[in-house]
C-alpha positions in Angstrom: 0.0 0.0 0.0 1.1 3.6 -0.7 0.7 6.4 1.7 -2.3 8.6 1.1 -0.2 11.7 0.4 1.3 10.0 -2.6 -1.9 9.8 -4.6 -2.6 13.6 -5.0 0.7 13.8 -6.8 -0.3 10.9 -9.1 -3.8 12.5 -9.6 -2.1 15.7 -10.7 -0.5 13.8 -13.6 -3.7 12.1 -14.3 -6.2 14.9 -14.2 -3.8 17.0 -16.3 -4.9 14.5 -18.9 -2.9 11.4 -18.3 -2.6 9.2 -21.5 -5.0 6.3 -20.7 -4.2 2.7 -21.1 -7.3 0.6 -21.6 -7.1 -3.0 -20.1 -9.9 -5.5 -20.4 -10.3 -6.2 -16.6 -9.4 -4.3 -13.4 -6.2 -5.3 -11.6 -5.5 -4.4 -8.1 -6.0 -0.7 -7.6 -5.5 1.6 -4.7 -7.2 4.8 -6.0 -10.3 5.9 -7.7 -10.9 9.0 -9.6 -14.7 9.3 -9.6 -17.5 11.4 -11.1 -15.8 12.7 -14.1 -17.0 13.3 -17.7 -14.3 11.3 -19.3 -13.6 10.6 -23.0 -10.8 8.7 -24.7 -10.3 6.5 -27.8 -10.0 2.7 -28.0 -7.4 0.9 -30.2 -9.8 1.3 -33.2 -10.2 5.0 -32.7 -13.8 4.9 -31.4 -14.8 7.2 -28.6 -15.1 5.7 -25.2 -17.0 7.6 -22.3 -16.4 6.9 -18.7 -17.3 8.3 -15.4 -14.5 6.9 -13.2 -11.1 5.2 -13.5 -9.0 3.0 -11.2 -5.3 3.6 -10.5 -2.4 1.5 -9.3 0.1 3.0 -6.8 2.4 4.0 -9.7 -0.4 5.9 -11.5 -1.3 3.4 -14.2 -4.9 3.3 -15.3 -6.1 -0.3 -15.0 -9.9 0.2 -15.6 -12.4 2.7 -16.8 -15.8 2.7 -15.1 -19.1 3.6 -16.4 -22.0 5.0 -14.3 -23.4 1.6 -13.9 -20.2 -0.1 -12.7 -19.8 -0.8 -9.0 -17.1 1.1 -7.2 -14.6 -0.9 -5.0 -15.3 -0.5 -1.3 -11.8 -0.7 0.0 -9.5 2.0 -1.4 -6.5 3.9 0.0 -7.8 7.0 -1.7 -10.7 8.4 -3.7 -11.3 11.8 -5.4 -14.7 13.2 -6.3 -14.1 15.4 -9.4 -17.8 16.7 -9.5 -18.2 16.1 -13.2 -15.0 17.7 -14.5 -13.9 16.8 -17.9 -11.1 14.3 -18.2 -9.2 13.7 -21.5 -6.1 11.8 -22.8 -2.9 13.6 -22.4 -1.5 15.9 -25.0 1.8 15.1 -26.7 4.1 18.0 -27.6 5.8 16.9 -30.8 8.6 19.5 -30.5 9.7 20.9 -27.2 12.7 22.1 -25.3 12.1 21.0 -21.8 15.1 22.6 -20.1 14.9 25.9 -21.9 11.2 26.1 -20.8 12.4 25.5 -17.3 15.2 28.0 -17.2 12.7 30.6 -18.6 10.7 30.0 -15.4 13.6 30.7 -13.0 15.3 33.5 -15.1 13.9 36.8 -16.3 11.1 36.3 -19.0 10.5 39.2 -21.4 7.9 37.3 -23.4 5.1 39.5 -22.4 6.9 42.8 -23.0 5.2 45.1 -25.5 7.9 47.8 -26.1 11.6 48.1 -25.6 11.2 50.6 -22.7 9.0 48.0 -20.9 11.7 45.4 -21.5 14.4 47.7 -20.1 12.3 48.5 -17.1 11.8 44.9 -16.4 15.5 44.1 -16.6 16.4 47.0 -14.3 13.9 46.0 -11.8 15.0 42.3 -11.9 18.7 43.4 -11.4 17.6 45.4 -8.5 15.9 42.6 -6.9 18.8 40.1 -7.5 21.9 41.9 -6.3 23.7 38.6 -5.7 23.6 37.5 -9.5 26.8 38.1 -11.2 25.2 37.5 -14.6 21.7 38.4 -15.5 20.1 35.8 -17.8 16.7 35.3 -19.4 14.9 35.8 -22.7 11.7 35.9 -24.7 12.2 39.2 -26.3 10.8 39.9 -29.8 11.6 43.2 -31.6 8.6 42.6 -33.8 6.2 42.7 -30.8 7.9 45.9 -29.8 7.3 47.5 -33.2 10.9 48.6 -33.1 11.8 48.2 -36.7 15.3 47.1 -35.7 17.2 44.8 -33.4 17.8 46.2 -29.8 21.5 47.2 -29.1 23.9 47.0 -26.3 23.5 50.6 -25.7 19.7 50.1 -25.2 20.5 47.6 -22.5 23.3 49.6 -21.0 20.7 52.4 -20.2 19.0 49.8 -18.0 22.1 47.9 -16.6 25.8 48.6 -17.2 27.5 47.4 -14.1 27.3 43.7 -14.8 26.8 41.4 -17.7 23.1 40.8 -19.0 22.3 38.4 -21.7 18.8 37.8 -23.1 17.8 35.2 -25.6 15.3 36.0 -28.3 11.9 34.2 -28.2 12.9 31.9 -31.1 16.1 30.8 -29.3 18.3 31.9 -32.3 19.8 35.2 -31.1 21.1 36.7 -28.0 20.9 40.4 -26.9 23.8 41.5 -24.7 24.9 44.6 -22.9 28.4 46.0 -23.3 29.7 44.3 -20.1 28.6 41.0 -21.5 30.3 41.7 -24.8 33.5 42.7 -23.1 33.5 39.7 -20.8 33.3 37.5 -23.9 36.3 39.3 -25.5 34.2 40.4 -28.5 35.5 43.4 -30.4 35.2 45.0 -33.9 37.8 42.6 -35.2 35.8 39.4 -34.1 34.7 37.6 -37.1 31.2 36.0 -37.5 31.5 32.2 -37.5 30.1 30.0 -40.1 26.4 29.7 -39.6 26.3 32.8 -37.5 26.1 36.6 -37.6 27.4 39.3 -35.4 25.1 42.3 -35.8 27.1 45.5 -36.2 26.5 49.2 -36.2 29.2 51.5 -37.6 31.5 48.4 -37.7 31.1 47.7 -34.0 29.2 44.8 -32.5 25.8 46.1 -31.9 25.0 43.6 -29.0 23.0 41.1 -31.0 24.4 37.6 -31.9 22.5 35.3 -34.3 22.7 31.5 -34.4 26.3 30.2 -34.4 27.6 33.5 -33.1 25.6 33.1 -29.9 28.4 30.7 -28.9 30.8 33.7 -28.7 28.7 35.1 -25.7 27.7 31.7 -24.3 31.3 30.6 -23.7 31.8 33.3 -21.2 28.5 32.6 -19.2 29.0 30.4 -16.1 27.4 27.0 -16.6 24.5 26.1 -14.3 25.0 23.8 -11.5 23.3 20.4 -11.3 21.0 21.9 -8.6 20.0 24.7 -11.0 19.4 22.2 -13.7 17.2 20.1 -11.3 15.2 23.2 -10.4 14.7 24.2 -13.9 13.5 20.8 -14.9 10.9 20.6 -12.0 9.7 24.1 -13.2 9.2 22.8 -16.7 7.5 19.6 -15.7 5.0 21.6 -13.6 4.4 24.0 -16.6 3.8 21.0 -18.9 1.3 19.2 -16.7 -0.6 22.3 -15.8 -1.4 22.5 -19.5 -2.3 18.8 -19.8 0.9 18.0 -21.6 2.0 14.6 -20.4 4.5 13.7 -23.1 7.0 15.7 -25.2 9.7 15.2 -27.9 12.7 16.9 -26.4 14.6 18.4 -29.4 18.3 18.9 -29.0 19.0 17.0 -25.6 22.6 17.8 -24.4 24.4 15.2 -22.3 24.0 17.6 -19.2 20.3 17.7 -19.9 20.1 13.9 -20.3 21.9 13.4 -17.0 19.2 15.8 -15.4 16.4 13.6 -16.6 18.3 10.6 -15.3 18.7 12.2 -11.8 14.9 13.0 -11.8 14.1 9.5 -12.8 16.5 8.1 -10.2 14.8 10.2 -7.5 11.2 9.2 -8.6 10.5 12.8 -9.8 10.0 12.1 -13.5 6.2 12.4 -14.2 6.3 13.6 -17.9 7.1 11.1 -20.7 10.3 12.4 -22.7 11.2 11.1 -26.2 14.7 12.6 -26.5 16.4 13.7 -29.6 20.2 14.3 -29.0 21.6 17.6 -29.8 23.7 16.7 -32.9 25.3 13.3 -33.6 28.1 13.7 -31.1 25.9 14.1 -28.0 23.4 11.4 -29.3 26.2 8.8 -29.7 27.5 9.6 -26.3 24.1 9.2 -24.7 23.0 6.1 -26.7 26.1 4.4 -27.7 25.1 2.0 -30.4 21.5 3.2 -30.9 18.3 4.2 -29.3 18.0 3.5 -25.5 15.3 1.3 -24.1 12.4 2.9 -22.2 13.6 3.9 -18.8 11.7 4.6 -15.5 8.6 2.8 -16.3 8.3 4.2 -19.9 9.1 7.8 -19.0 12.3 8.4 -20.8 13.9 7.2 -24.1 16.6 8.4 -26.6 14.9 7.9 -29.9 16.7 10.1 -32.4 19.1 13.0 -33.2 18.2 16.7 -33.9 20.1 18.6 -36.5 19.9 22.2 -37.5 19.7 23.3 -41.2 19.3 27.0 -40.6 18.1 29.6 -38.2 14.8 31.4 -37.6 12.8 34.1 -39.5 12.5 36.6 -36.7 16.3 36.9 -36.5 16.8 36.7 -40.2 18.6 33.4 -40.0 16.1 31.2 -41.8 18.0 30.2 -45.1 16.0 31.7 -48.1 16.3 31.2 -51.8 15.8 35.1 -52.3 16.9 37.9 -50.0 14.9 39.2 -47.1 12.5 42.1 -48.0 13.8 44.1 -45.2 17.4 43.2 -45.6 18.2 42.9 -49.4 21.8 41.8 -48.7 20.9 38.9 -46.5 19.4 35.4 -47.4 19.9 33.9 -44.0 22.2 31.3 -42.7 22.8 27.7 -44.0 24.4 25.7 -41.2 25.7 22.7 -43.3 26.9 22.1 -46.8 25.1 19.3 -48.8 27.8 16.8 -48.1 27.8 17.5 -44.3 24.1 17.1 -43.9 24.1 13.8 -45.8 27.0 12.5 -43.8 25.4 13.4 -40.5 22.0 12.0 -41.5 23.6 8.8 -42.7 25.7 8.4 -39.5 22.6 8.7 -37.4 20.5 6.4 -39.6 23.3 3.7 -39.5 22.5 3.2 -35.8 18.6 3.5 -36.4 18.3 6.9 -34.7 15.3 8.8 -36.1 16.6 12.0 -37.7 14.8 15.2 -37.3 16.3 18.4 -39.0 15.3 21.9 -38.2 14.6 23.7 -41.5 12.6 26.9 -41.7 13.5 28.7 -44.9 12.8 27.4 -48.3 16.5 26.8 -49.2 17.0 24.9 -46.0 13.9 22.8 -46.7 15.0 22.0 -50.2 18.4 20.9 -48.9 16.9 18.5 -46.4 14.3 17.2 -48.9 17.1 16.4 -51.4 19.1 14.7 -48.6 16.2 12.5 -47.7 15.5 11.6 -51.3 19.1 10.3 -51.6 19.3 8.6 -48.3 16.0 6.9 -48.5 17.4 4.8 -51.2 19.9 3.2 -48.8 18.1 3.3 -45.5 14.9 1.4 -46.0 11.9 0.8 -43.7 9.7 3.1 -41.5 12.4 5.6 -41.1 9.8 8.6 -40.9 12.4 11.2 -41.7 11.4 14.5 -39.9 11.6 18.1 -40.8 11.1 20.5 -38.0 9.1 23.7 -38.6 9.2 23.9 -42.5 7.7 27.4 -42.3 8.7 28.6 -45.8 8.6 26.0 -48.6 9.0 26.5 -52.4 5.8 25.1 -54.1 8.3 23.4 -56.4 9.6 21.4 -53.3 6.1 20.7 -52.1 
C-alpha cells in the first residue's frame, strides 16, 4: 500500500490528462478518480466515455468505469471530481524542456510590448537580485515591440551597465547582450562572424545582438548552471507542462547535461512527464545512446529515440535560409548551417544506428536541402524511417 499523500501527486499527472491505457479487466488498484466526464479512444479510434477510473500506486490506469459499474469499497484514496472533464494527455511533438524550465527561473521578457518595458523589467530584476553576477533570461521579440530594428547593447546599458546581461530571443536563435557581457566575452570589432552565425554590427562595431552560431561567442563566457540549478529548472518545466495537460513531449536537442538531469529526476522518482529525447547533434546522441536508441527507462518515462540537426536559423532573427533575399534586408538570405555533403554524412551516420533523424529547417532553401538529402538517403536506409523536418515554415511550391 502507498501512503495517502502519494496519490494527489499521481492524480495531478492524471487529471492534467494522463494518457489512458485501456485493459480488459481491473487489476489491483488503490485509487479511484470518480465522477468525471471522461472521454478517450480505444485501439480502433472509437470514442469511449467513462465516469471513473481506477489507478495503481504508480499511476497506471487499470480500468475505466461507467456510471453503472460498482465502485470498489476498499481503497487507499478516492477523489470526487464533481463532473469535470478528463481527456487523454497531449503530446508535444517538438519541445525544449530545459529551456522552458530555465525561462521559469530566470527573467522572462515574453510578455513585454515595448523596448522601454523590457528595459524597465530588466532594471527591476537586477535590483531585486543583487547577488547574481550574470543576469540571464529571454523571450524578447523586436517585432512585438514594433521597433523596426534589433535592440542594441546601448539600449540595454541604459538599464544595466555594471554587470553582464544576456537575453535570448523568443525563437532561441539570437542573443541580446549589454556592453559588459560583450566585453566579458572578449568580442571586438575585429571578431569575425563564425560559419552559420552573424554578429550584428552598427558602424563596424558589435551592436549587441548575436545570431545563431555567433551566440556561442557570448555563451562561452556565461557560467554554466550547477546540477541543482538544472534540477530546479526541470521541475519548473515539468509543472508547466502538466498544468497545460501535456503529459509527453519530444525533447529536441537534448545535451548530455540535460540527459543526466532527466536521469537524476528518474532515479529520485520525480520524472512524471514522458520524454522522447532527440540528442543535440550526432556527437551528443552517440555519447548518450552508444550503439543506438536506448530502451524505455523509468517505467516508460524516458527514451533516447533520435538525433536533432539544424539546417538554418529562424525568420525573426533573419537566420532562416532563403532562396531569395529578405525584403527588409536585401543583402541577406539567412544562414545555412551545413553544406550538402555534411548534412548527408550526419544523417547517414545517425541512420546507420537506427536513430530517427529530425532536421530543423525553416527557410525554403534549407527545406530544399533537407528534402534532397532525404531523397538520396531513403534509397539506402529502408523501412519505416519517418524522416522528420521540424517547422518547415517557408517552402517553395516546387519542393512541395
